[in-house]
N, C-alpha and C positions, 0 to 999 in steps of 0.2 A: 459680758455674757459669752459663754463658750460657743464656738461655731455649732451650727445645727447638725452638721454631719457627725460631730463627736457624740451626739446624744442618740444616734440611730443604731441601736444594737438589739440583739435578739433577746430582749428581756422577757419575752413570753414563754420561753422554753420550747419553742417550736423547732423541730428537727426535720431532716429531709425524709424521715420515715413516718411523719405524722402530718395530719391535716388539721388546720384551724378553722372552726366554724364560727362565724361572727353572728351576733344577734343582739337583741336589746330586750330590756324588761323595765318595769316601772316599780318604784319603791312606794312606800306607804303615802308619801306626799304627792304621788302622781308624776314624779319626775322620771324621765327616761334615762336609763343607765345602759351603757354598752357592756356586752358580755362576749366572752369567747370561750370556746371549748376545744381542748386538744383530744384528738381521736387517732388511734393507731389502726392498723389493718383489721384487727379483730373487731374493734368497736365499729368501724365503718361498715363491715359486713353485716353486723347485727342491726345497725341503724338502717341500712338499705333494705333488709328483709322486713323490718317493722314498717318503714314508709311504704313499701310495696303492698303489704297486706292492708294497710290503712287506706291507700288509694283505691284498691280493689273494692273494699267495703263501701266507700263513698260512691264509686261509680255504679255499683250494683243497686244502690239505693236511689239513684237518679232515674227520672223518666227519660223517654227517648228524646223529647224536645230539649230537655236539659243537657243531655249528652251531646247533641248536635251543636248546641250553643257553646258548650265548653270546648268542644273540639275546634270549632271555628275560632274561638278566642285564643286558644293555645297555639294554633298554627298560623296565626295572623302574620307572624314575622318569619315564617319559613321561606327563605329566598334571599337571605343575607342582606342585600342592599335595598330592600323595599323602602318606600317613603312613608309607610304607615307609622303611626305613633305607638309608643310603648308606655304602659302604665307601671312605673317603677314603684317599689315599696318606699315607705317613708324613710327607712334606714338607708337605703341607697341614695335617696335624694339628699339626706343629711351628709352623707359622705361626699357627694359631688359638690355640695355647697361649702364643705370644709368644717361643718359643725361637729362632725364625728370623725375620729381618726381610723384609718384602715391599717391594721397591723400587717406589715410586710416581713416575711421571713427570708432567710437566705435562699431557700428553694423557689420562692416566688409562687405564681399561679393563684394567689388569693383572689384577684379580681375575677379570674375565670371561675373559681369556685363560687364566688358570690353571685355571678351571673347565672350559674346553673341553679343556685338556690332560689333565685327569683323566677327564672323561666321554667323550672321543673325539668323533668326528664326529656322534654321535647325541645330543649334549646339547641340540640344538635339533631340532624336528620338521621344519624347512624346510631341512635341509642337502642338499648335492648327493648324498650317499650315501643319504639317505632317499628322494630322488627316484629314484635308481637302483634301490632296493629295490622301490618301487612299479612302476617300469617292468618289472622282471623278473617281477612277479606280474600284470601287466596282462592278458595273455591269459586267465588263470584268473579274474581279477576280472570281465572283460568277459563271460565265459561265465556266471558266477554272476549277473551283473546281467540278462542276457537271460532266464535261467530265472526269476528273481524277477519280472521284468516280465510274463512270460507267465502265471505263477501268479496274479498280481494280476488280470489281465483275465479269467482263467478263473473266478475266484471270483464274478464278476458284480457285486461291490461294491468299494468302495475303503476298507477299514477301516484304522484307524491301526495303528501298530506294536504298541503294547501290547495293543490289542484282538485283533490277530491272534496275538500270543504267548499270550494267554489261551486262545484256541481251540486252538492247537497243543499246549498243555500237556495237553489231554485225550487226545491221541493217544499211542500207545505209542512208546517210544524204543528203538532197536535196541541190542543188547548191545555192539556194537562202536563205538557213538557216544561222543563225548567232550563236554566242556563248557568254557565260557569265561565268565569274569565280567568285565563291563565296565559303565561308566556310559553309558547310552543317552540322548541328548539329542533331545527332540522339541519341537514348537512350544509345548506347554502344560505339559510336565512333563519331568523328568530323573530317572531312577532307575538304581540299580545292580542289574543283573539277571544271571542265569546263562543263557547261551544254549547250546543243543544243537548240537554240531558233528558233521557226518556223517563217516563214515570215508573217503568219497571226496574230501573237501576236501583240497587240497594245501597250502593256506595258511590261516592264521587270518583274514587280511584277506578272502580270497575267501569263506570260510565266513560272515563277517559280512554281506558284500554279498548273499549268497544269501538272507539273512533281511531285507533291506531297510534296512541301516544301512551307512554309509560310515565306515571307521575313520580316526582321526586320526594313526595311526602304522602303518608298514608291517609291523612284525614281531610285537610282542605288545602290541596296543593296549589301553589302559585306558579310553579314551573313544571313542565313536562317535556319529555324527549320523544321524538317519533321512533317507532319501531324500526323504520328503515335506517335511521342513523345508528341505532344500537346494533342492528344486524350487520351494518357495514363495519363498525368497529370490531365486533366479534370475529368476523371473517378475517379482517386485516390483522388483528392481533394473533389469531391462531396461525396464520400464514407467516407472520413475522412477529415472534413474541417480544422483540425489542420495542414494539410499538405500544407504549404504556397508555394508561388512561390520562395521565397528565399531558402527554404528547398529543393525544386526541383532543383534549380540551383546548390546548393552545392552537391546534390546527383549526378548530371551529372558530376560535376568536379571530384568527387571521382571515378566515373566509368571511366572517361577519363584520370585520373592520372594527373590532372593539378591543379594549384592553383586557388582558388575562387577569383573572382574580383566582385566588386559591380555592374559594368556595365553589367555583364552577366544577372543578375536578371532583369535589365531594358530592355535588348534586348528580353529576353524571355517574359516579360510582353507585349511588343509591338506586338510580334508575336501572343501571346495568345489572345490579344484584337482583332486583325484582324481575327483570327480563329473563335472567338465567333461572330464577326460581320458578317462573311461569313455565319455562321450557321443561324443567325437571318435573313439574306437576303434570304437564301434558305427556311426558314420557311415562310417568307412572300410570296415567290413564290408558295409554296405548298398551302397556304391559298387561293391564287388567282386561282390556278389550280382546287382546290376542292370546290371553291365558299364558303369558310369559312372566308371571309374577311369582313363581315358586322360588324358594331359597336357592341362591347361587345359580340362577338361570343364566345370567350373563357369562359367568365363568365357565359353565358347562358348554356354552356355545360360542366361546371367544374366537376360535379359529375354525373356519369351515374345513380346512384340510386336516387339522389335527383332531378335532373333537367329533367329527361326523363318523358314524360307524355303519357299515353296510353288511348285509348278509353274505355269507360265503366268500368273504375277502380273505386274502392271505394274512396270517398272523405275523405281526412284526415283533422283533425283540423288545423294542420300546414303542408303546402305542402313543406316547407323548414325549417329545424331546423339548426341553426348555433350559434356559440359562438364567442365573440369578446373580446379582452383583449390587454393590452399593455405589452411590455417586454422591460425593461430598460437595458438589458445586451448587446444588439447589439449597443452600443454607439460608437461614433467616436470623437476622440480628435479634438478640435477646434485649427486650425493652426493660431497663432497670431504672429505678429512681436515683437521681444524682446524689452522691455521697454515700451510697450503700457500699458495704464491704465487697470487694471484688470476689471473695470466695462465696458470696451469697448468689446462687444461680437461680433464684426465684424471679419469675417474670412479674413486672408491674402492670402488664396489660390487663385491662378490664375483661372479665369473662363475658362471653356472648353465647346466646342460645342458638346462633346460626350453626348449622351443620351441613356438610356436603353430603348429598344424597347419593346412594349407590353402594355397591359392594366392592368397588375397585380398591379402596383403602382398607387395610386391616385395622380394626380398632386398636387403640393404644393399650387398653386393658388386656386384649387378647395377646398382643405381642409381649407385654410385660409379664404375663403369666408364665412365659418361658424363661424369665429371668429372676423371678422371686419365688423361692421355695421349690417349685416343681423342677427347675433345672438349675442346680447350684453352679455348675460350670459355665452356664450361659452368662453369668455376671462377669466373666473374664473375657478379655479380647481374644478373638480367634488367633491361634498360633502361639499361645504362651506355654502350652504343654508339649514338650518335644520328647516324651518318653518313647513313643512309638513312631514318630514321624521326624526323620532327621532334618527336614526342611522347615520344621515349625519355628525354630529359633531364628530363622532368616526372615520370617514374615514380620516386618517392622513398619509397614506403611501406616497402620492404624494402632501403633503402640500407644499405651496410655500416657507415657511420659511425653510423647511428642504431640499429643492432641489435647491434653488437659487444659492448656492455655487457650486453645480455640474454644473449648466448651464454655469458658467464661464469657465469651463474646457472642456466641450463637446459641439460640434455643434449639431449633431443629438444625442438625449438622449435615443433613442430606436425606436422601431416600434410598430405600432398599427395594428393588423391583425384580420381578420374575417375568420373563417374556418367552413365548414359544419360539421355535426355530424360524418361523416365518416373520416374526416381529410383533405379533399381537401381544399387548400387555395383559398379563393374567392377574396378578395382585401386586400391591406395593405397601410399604410401611415407612413411616417417618423414623429416621434415626435421631433421637432426642437426647441432646447434651451427652453424646457418647460417640465412640468410634464404631467400627463395624463389629458389634458384639455378636456372639453366637446366637443370641435369642432371635435375631432377625431372620436368618436362614432357617432356624428351627421352626419359627412361626409360619414361614412360607411353605416349608415342606409339610408341616402338619395340615395346613389348609388344603394343599393340593392332594394329599393322600386321602383326606376326608371327602374331597369332591370327585376325584377321578379313580381312586382305587389303586389297583395293582399295575405293574409293568410301566413305571415311569422312569425316565432317565433325566437326571438333573445335572447341569454343569455349573461349577463354582470355581472362580479363579484361585481359590485357596482350598480346593476340594480335598487335598491330601490331609490337611488338618481337620477340616470339618467332618470328614468321614469318620474319624475317631470320635469326635464330639457327638455326632449323631448316634453312633453305635453305643456309646456310654450313656446316652440320655434315655429318658422314659419313652421316647419315641422310637428308639432303636428296635425294639421287639416288633412293633407294628410295621416299621419300614422293611425289616427282613421278611416278615410274613407276606407282605405285598410285593416282594421282589423288587423293591426300590433300589435303583443303582445310582450312586453318586459318581459322576464322571470327572474327568480332568485330574484324577490322581495318577493317571497314566497319559501318555500321548494319545490324542484322539485317533491317530492313524492306526493304532494297534488295538482299539476297542471294537470288538465284534458287534455288529448291528448298528453302528453309529453312522456308517456311510461316509459321505464327504463333509458332514457337518463339523464346523470348527468351534461351535458353542461360543462364538464371540458376538452374539446378537446384542447383548447389553451394551457393548462398546459402541456398536453402530447406532443403537437407540439413543445413548447419551450424547453422541456427537451432534444430534439434532435437538434434543431436549435441553442441552446446556444453554441454548439461547434464552431460556426462561429466567436465567439466573439474575439478570439485571432488574427485572420487575418483581422478583420474589424476595429479594434480599431484605427489604424494609416493609413488606406486607404484613398484615395481621395473620393470625393462625388460620382463620377461616378463609381469607382471600388467597393465601398461599395454597392451601389444599384445593380450593375451588379452581385456581388457575392451572395447577398441575393436572387435576382430574379432567378438566375440559380439554387441555392440550392432548392428553393421551387418548381421550375418547375421539377427538377429531383426527388424530394421527392414525388410529385404528381404522376409521371409516373411510378417510379420504387419501391416505398415503399407503398404509400397509395393505389394505384390501385392494386398492387400485393396482398395486404392483404384484399381487399374489400370483397371477398367471405368468407374469414375466419371471418371477422367482422360479417357478416350476419349469418353465421352458429353458432358462439358462442353465439350471442345475442338470436337467436331463441332457441337454446338449454337451455340457462339460463332462458328464459321466460317460456318454457315448464316445467322445473324443479320447478320453483316457483309455477306454477299453480298446479302441481301434489302434491307438499308438502302441499300447502294450503288446498287442498281438504281433506287431512287426518288430519292436525293439527287444522285448524280453527274450525270445529264443536266441537272438544274436548275442545278447549279454551272457546268457547262460552257457552258450557255447564257448565264449571267450574265457570264462572262469571255470570251465569243466564241471558244470553242474547239470545233472540229467533229470533230477526230480525236483518239482516245486516245493515238496515238503521240506527240502533242505533249508529254505528260507525261514520256515517256522522253527527249525532246530537252531538256526543261527540266532534268532530272536531270543530263544531261551538262554543260549550261551551268553549273549550280550547282557541279558538281565542278571544272570549270576555274576558276571564280571562287574557290573555297575553296583550291585549290592555289596560286593566285596570292597568297593571304594568308600562305602559310607563311613567306616571307622578303620583306623590303622590297628593291626594286631598288637595286643598289649606287650608281648615279648619283643616285637620289633621296635616298638616305641621305647621300651626300657633300654634296649641295646643302643639305640641312637642317642638316648640321653646319657648312657654310660660312656659312650665314645666321646661325646661333647665334654663331659666332665673330666675325662682323662686328658683331653686337649687343654682344658682350663688348668688342670693340676700341673701339667707339664709347663705351661706358661708361668704359673705362680712359682714353681720350683726354680725356674731360671731367674725370675725376678728376685727371689730370696737369695740365691747364690750370688747374684751380682751385688745386691745390697750388703751381704755379709762380707764379701771381699773388700768392698770400698770401706766398710766400717773397720775391718781388721787392719788395713793398711794406713789408716788415718792416725798420725802422731804429731805432737806439737813440734814445729821446726825450730823455734827459738823463743826466748822469753818475751820479746817485743810483740810477737804475733799470737801470744797465748790466748788473749780474749777472743780474737777472731777464730782461732782454731777450735776453741771451745764451742762456739756457735755452730761451726760446720760439723763438729762431732755430734752435737745434739740432733741436727737435722738428719745426719746419716743414721743415727741410732733410731730416730723415729721412722725413717723409711724402712729400715730393717725390721722394726717391730710390726709395721703395717704389712710388709711382705710375708712375714711369718704368720700373721693372723689369717691372711688370704690363703696361704698354703694349707694351714690347718683346717680352715673351713672347706676348701675343695677336697682335702684328703678325707674329711668326715663324710662328705656327700658320696665320694667314690666308694668308700668302705660300706656305706649303707646300701648302695646299688649292687655291690658285689654280694652282699648277703641276700638281697631279693632275687638276683639272677643265679645264685649258687655258683659263683665263679671262685675257683680255688687259686688260680694263678692270674695275676693282673696282666691285662693285655698290653702288648707292645706293638709298635708300628710294623714289625715284621710278621705278626700273627695274622692268620687268615680272617679271624673274627674281627680284628681291627680294620682290615681293609674292606670287608663286606659292610660293616657299619658305616665306614666313611663314605662308601658309595651311596648308601641309603640317605645319609645326611645331605650329600651333594644333590641327589635327586629331589629331596624335599625342597631345598633352596631353589632348585630349577623350577619346580612346580609353582612355588610361591611367586617367583618373579614372573612366571607366565600368567598367573592369575591377575597380578597387578597390571601387566601389559594388556591383557584381555579386557579388564574393566575400563581402562582408559580408552581403548579403541571403541568399545561399545558406547561409551559416553560421547565420543566424537561422532559416531554414526547417528545417534539421536539428535545431537546438536545440528548436524548437517541437514537431517530430515526436517527439523523444526524450522530452520532458516529458509528452506525451499518450499515450505508449506504456505498455501494461500491463507491470508488473514493474520500473518505475523507482521506486527508493526515495525516502524523504523527503529524505535528505541530498542525493541527486542532483538532486532537484527544486529545492531551495534553491540549489544551486550553479548550476543552469541559469538560475534566476530572476535571480541576480546577474549572470550572464554576459549575459543579455538586456538588462539595464539598461545595462551597459557597451557592449553592441553597439548599442543605440539611440543613444547619444551618438556613437559612431564613425560610424554611418550618417548622422546629421545633419551631421557635419563633412564626410564624403565627399560628401554631397549639395550642400553649399555649394561645395566645390571643383569639383564637376561643373557647377553653374550658372555658376561663374566661367569655366570652360573653354567652356561653351556660348556665352557672350557674346562670346568672342574669335573665334568662327567667323564666316565670311562665306559664305553667309547664316547667321544663328544657327539652331541646332537647337531642337527642342522642349524646353521646360523641364519639370522633374519636380518634383512636390510630395511631401511626406512621406506623405500619405494614399494616394497612388498607388503609391509604391515599396513600402510595407510590405504591399501586397496582391499583389505579384508572387509567383507560386507555381511558375512554369516558366521554365527557362532560355531558352526561345524568346521570352519577352517582352523579354529584353535583346537578342536577335538582331536585332530590328527597329530598334534604336537604332544599330547599328554602321554604319560607313561606311569606305571606303578611298579609293583614288585615284579610283575611279568611284563614283557614287552608286548603291548597291544598290537603293534604293527605286524607281529608274527602270526596273529590270528587271521584266518581267511576272510571272516566276515568284516574285518576292519580295513580291508583294502579298498581303495576308491572304486574299483570296478564292481566289487561285491556290494558295496553300499548303494551304488546306483541301481544295481539289479534288485536288491532287496526293497528299496524305496518304490521302484516301479511295480514290483509284485504286490506289495501291500496297497498301493494306490489303486491297482486294478481290483483287488478284493473290495476296497471301499467303494469303488465305482459300481460294482455289481450290487452291493448292498443298497447304494443310493438309488439304483434303477428299481429295485424291489419296493423301496419306500415310496418313490415317486409314482409308480404305477398305482399305488393305493391312494396317494394324496390327489393325484389328477382326477381320479374317478370320484373322490369325495367332493371336489369342487364342482364337477359337472352335475352331480346329484343334488348338491346344495342349491345351485342356481335353479335347477328345474323344480325342486320341491318348494323352495321358498317363494318362487314366483307364483306357483299354483296356490299356495296357502294364503298369501297376502291378497291375491286377486279374489279368492272366494270370501275371505273375511271382509274385504272392502265392499263387495256387493251385499253382504248381509248387513253391514253397518249402515248402508244407505237407507235401509228401511226404517231405522229408528233414530239415526243421527247423521245427517250429511256432513256435519262438521267433523265428526270422528272418522268418517269415511275419507274425508280429505286428508286428515292427519295420517291415516294408514298409507295413502298414496305418497305423502311426503316421506314417510318412514322408508318406503321401498326406494324412493329416488335417491336416498342417501348413499346406498350401496348399489342399487340397481342400475344406476347410470353407467357403471363400469362393466356390467355383465356382457354387453355386446362385445367389448374388447376381450373379455375373458374367453368367450366362446371362440372368437377368432384365434386366440392364442392356443386354446386347447386343440383346435384343428391343426395349427402349426406343429404342435407336439406330436399329433397323430401322424403327420407326414414325415417326421424325422426318420431317416434310415436306421433301423434297429429298434424302433419303438415296439415294445412287447406288451403293452397294456391295452386298455380300452377307455374311450371317453363316453360310452353309453351310460346314462344314469342308472344306478343300481337301486336296490330296495333298502331303505334305512331301517335298522332294527329298533330305533328309538320311536316308540309309539305313544309316549305319555302325552298328557294334555299340554297343548301349546307347541308340540313338536311340528316340524314342517310336514312330516308324513302322516300326522294324525288327522282326524276328521275336522275340517275347518269349522270353527264355531266362535263367532264374535259375541262376546258377553257385553251386557249393558252395565257400565260402572255404576255402583250405588251412589257415588258422589255427584253424578250428572243425570239423575232421574228427572231433573227439571228441564232438561233439554228437550225441546219438541221439534219434530221434523217439519218445521214450517215451510222450508224450501228444500226440496230434494235435489240432489245433484246426480246427474246420470253418469253412467260409466263413460260415455263418449266425451263428456266435458273434462274428464281427467286425462292426464297423460297416460297412454297405454303402456302396459308392462311388456315391453318388447323382449322377446327371447326367441331362440331357435328351438325347434321341436326335437324330440328324441330321434325321429327318423332322419333329420338332417345330420345329427351327430353320428348316427350309425352309418349313413352314406359316406361321411367323411372317413370313418374308420375303414370301410371297404376300399375306398380309393387309395 
């Protein structure tokens, strides 16, 4: 008999793209026969829809008691390692006994599929049906959470779950109350306890939440996690995104002295998702109570200093300055079925109905609308069209050829985000299986124009090319009519109205958000968006807003220092360079712009003359080689009869050499003749002609510039490597790699320096020689700019001298500092007015909510505390700004022109949410029991201004 292994082959026809469903049927004799069915993705989708509709019909036909019994039966095994028994089907028992064979394919997972067939959609806690069950109970769970949160603050302390349960055990239990046994997981212990359920509880999940624990299953949970533990993980993860759910589960296991199991992370994830979902539901209720639920309300009020508008304030050139950029570090691995063709970029991840709430993320359909049909050029990567932008062809960081291999590995290849100049996130979008396409900034600009209207200033690191893309798009007409300005197609120092803003906010934002990369790489689509959204929401409230007044203070102080220094230094520099009028610097800037524009392309006549000169040199060289070969061939004769054979071989080699030299000469002669026809040259140039000498100098200068470009590139790479080596967070292996690269770079720099010196000698007159000690000390690209030259000698221009450059830079910095002071005077008063108005509005709404729902009043207090905790510091910082010598603004709150419903200056009116009409004010909470909304009065701010 052949070995058993030789008979195990894929005779079923099952492939890696198909799923085999095992079953059984009976023939006419009543004998059970095994069956199997092969199904592809389309058949699976149709089968799933049919099963879902069938189950819904059966559930609707059941009574309430039957549903409860079915739910308890289905959820009996939710908890992984419970000791309860399981009723297997007869087919599965036959497989376990060996009476029936389980077909195994090369891709495996048949046992898992069979288990899912037996257990149904509830065999995992993270199934779509489990999410639907949580969604159906969400209103009741939210109400229970609000009641628990209120009871905790009314107790005056914050006891742990088990301590509170011990206190509740002393109280009497109603006769109509029930009980439920579950394992409760807290930070330092996990115990199986029996909880008392109130008769008013509609669901077991809401009954558990009412006692401060979040269930891991929607129907009959056997495990629940305390809110305190989940809140601790949320804060720890947001402060250190490297702290993953798996690390948290292992931490709890270490604290509880138990072995870590994989299902524990899954249970914690289910509970944490529900915890965040409840918080989102509470936020939606708060938006409805405070009348802040109008479309794009968060975006319109994202930054207090940017989006607040006061009456009679000075009009700025840009009412909103923002930066947008893509970040490819927050990628997510594409989940594919094993054996699928690498070119197939379809994800095998099961679809989910879970969606991240809020308007921070632009919908994919909205983003794709700028890449399919409406915007044809958006399908191409930014920087591929260089007809109007000479730098377009140099933008290769997101080139299709360089990133298409990456797209086969990742589904989302990063995020594209827009942030205001203070760091508040405005909108973001996922970059899906692509590089930094034009559709992403187009979608961002469209959304911001629709929301904020005119006079926006946007910065993009590839703005020179995107400006052309925007003008040619269907959005261009609207952008021009709204006076939209795309910055960074020029240096920010020379853009009027920009102030001292460098528009590098995205880089500073990414330097912090990159910590999310490790936990996002293998997450699902939903969990990745959920993690990114929660991070930026937390960053806006607890990092950016907390440092807002510091940002204004330091910028104001920096601008005042620049103005003070320029008042002393600029007159001296102007005297040294014999400049009497400051308008001269503006004229110099125009001259420099004309000069730089002339460097974009070489004149065609000049290029042809250099080419003609080079071909004449080649023709002269080939003529000399032909003459030498012809002379050797003519003098070659057989010496005697004995050496006739060897002389014949030598003669053939000489004849071949002469023929090759003649062909090269004729080729060079043809090229020279063609160039003479193009240039209209009647007499061929000779080395004694002036045209020959002028063209030779142009060629020597071009070689000089190319050698300088190569030397500059090597020095810049060396600067980056040295910076990376000295940066904190660079590992040992990376430092060793950089050290070796620096050694190689040093050799390359020396070789490039030799080529540069050789090119310098060929110039007439020769340029300045460079030494190794001098080159390695270069730290700025401007140091190389002084060495450059073109058709005209730039060193002869007055604006190119070092003293003139220093005076020009100082002049324009002073202009930017004055513009920054103007903008800061507006933003400082915006912040002072926002603090005053928001405090008054929330206080009034809280008092009104106490009358109909103390729980909602408490949530309004928590909403204020998120940002209000920093207001005292902001007021102190605003007073520091007012005391700065040279402060020209005011910190007295102004009158906001925004008077719509839900605005801070509108009439406070707390609305009763329709979803919580069942909430009754059984226990009112007074204003004194909540933390007071501390702030300083307008009179205090005015007194500070006078002092």
